[in-house]
N, C-alpha and C positions, 0 to 999 in steps of 0.2 A: 631409202632417199641413202643414197651413197654418193660419191664423188670417185674421179678417176685420178690417183696421187702418181706425177710421174717426176722420176728421179730429177734431183737439181743438177745435177754431173752428165745426164744425160743429151745427146746432140738434140740440138731444136728441129730435126728433119724424123728424129727419131721418134718424138715427143707428136707429132703431127701424125706420123704414120699409127703410133699406138691409137689417137684418138681418134683416128676413122678407124681404124679395126675396132676397137671397142665400143663405139656406135656402131658399125653394120652389125656387132655381135650382138646386142640388143635389138638392135630390129629385127636380125632372124630370130631371135629367142620371144621376144612377146609379140611378133607381126602389128607390129600399128599400123594407119592407115594414111598419117598426117606427122607431120613433124611441126614444133613450135620450139622457137631458139626468141631468146631477148637479144633484141638488137646492140649494136654495139654502142655504148654512153661514148661521148667525147668527154678525156679525162684532159688531165693536164701533161700527164707524161706517156709522151710519144711514141717511147718504144716498148711501152706496157698495151699501148691502143694496135699497134703491129701488131705483136704479141695473138693480144685477143682475137682480134678481126683473122690473122691466119689459123685458130683454133676453131673458130667459127665456120669460118668458110671448109677445112675439112669435114668436119660435124653434117656439114650441110650439104657437101658433095658423097658426102656414105648415104646420105637420107636421100637424096637424087635419086642417086645409082640403085637405090632399092624400090626407085617409081615413089615415092610419097612424095603429096604435095606438101610445101613448105607455106608455113607462118611464122613472121617474125612481129613481134610488139615489142615498145619502148620498155625501158625500165618504169617509166614514168606510165605508162597506160598501166603493165603489171600491177603495180603498187594501187594504182586510184582501184583497178577492178574486186581486189583484194581486200583494202583498207578502207578503201573508201578518200583513201587522202592519197595523192602521187607524190608525196614527197615524202611517204611513209620510211622509217630507217630498215635494216634488218631484223632486227630484233620485233619491232610490231608486227610484221610481213607473218615473221615465225612463229606468234601469239597468234596471230588470227588463223594461219596455217591451223594450228593447233585446237584453237577450238573447233574450226571448218570440219574438223577428220577427227577430229574426239582423237588423240595421243598428247602424249603427256611428256616422252623423250625427246631431250634435246639433240637436233644431229649434231656430231662434231664439227661438222664445217657448214655452215650458213650458207655456202653455197649449194650443198645439195637443197636446203628449204626456198634458195631461190629457181631454183628447175622446176619445184613442186609447183611455186608459184606459176611460172610461164603457162604449167599444163593447164592449169586452174584456169587463167584466162583465156587461155583458147579455148578450153568448154563452155566457160561464160560467155564467149562471143560468139561461137557457134551452132550452143543451145540456147540462147535467148528466147525471150517472150517476142523482144521487137523482132529479130530475124525469122520467127516461127508467124507472125503477125504480115510480113515484110508482102507476103503472094494475097495478101486481103483484098479481093474487087473491089474495085474503085467506083464502082455503081448496080443498081438492079441486073441489067443486061447482061455484064461479066459476072455476076454471081450467079444468074442463072444458067451461063455456058459453062460454069467448070462444078455447076449443083445440077442439072438435070432431076436427078432423083428428088428435089426439093418440091418440083411441081407438082398440085392434084389437079 
């Protein structure tokens, strides 16, 4: 887990360019097949929301340029998926991730654990038993069509 620290003095467009290139480099290095990101939450500070939206937009653009499928999860969905409580705070989320992944060190920035939580939430959403059972036949005729080898 890590974070991209950008200089407070850097031009806003230079920061967006850094985000784009950093995400592109991560994609090139690790070769993921999908991209999960936390949806922006609505805060009181409009300027912060605008900056966050732009940052997320360039990260999504980098993923799309690499041909990745994009998945977006609300902060509440991520917290619910990991802790069972959609209103959990960052510390609770971090503690649950430490238990799941069995590590004790605390990241310097909790944004890094937020990103790990989004990735795990995506895993849970796409590898769940519910998804695997979604293709379960509705009746015996359908079952036999899907599994002819079961007939004797």
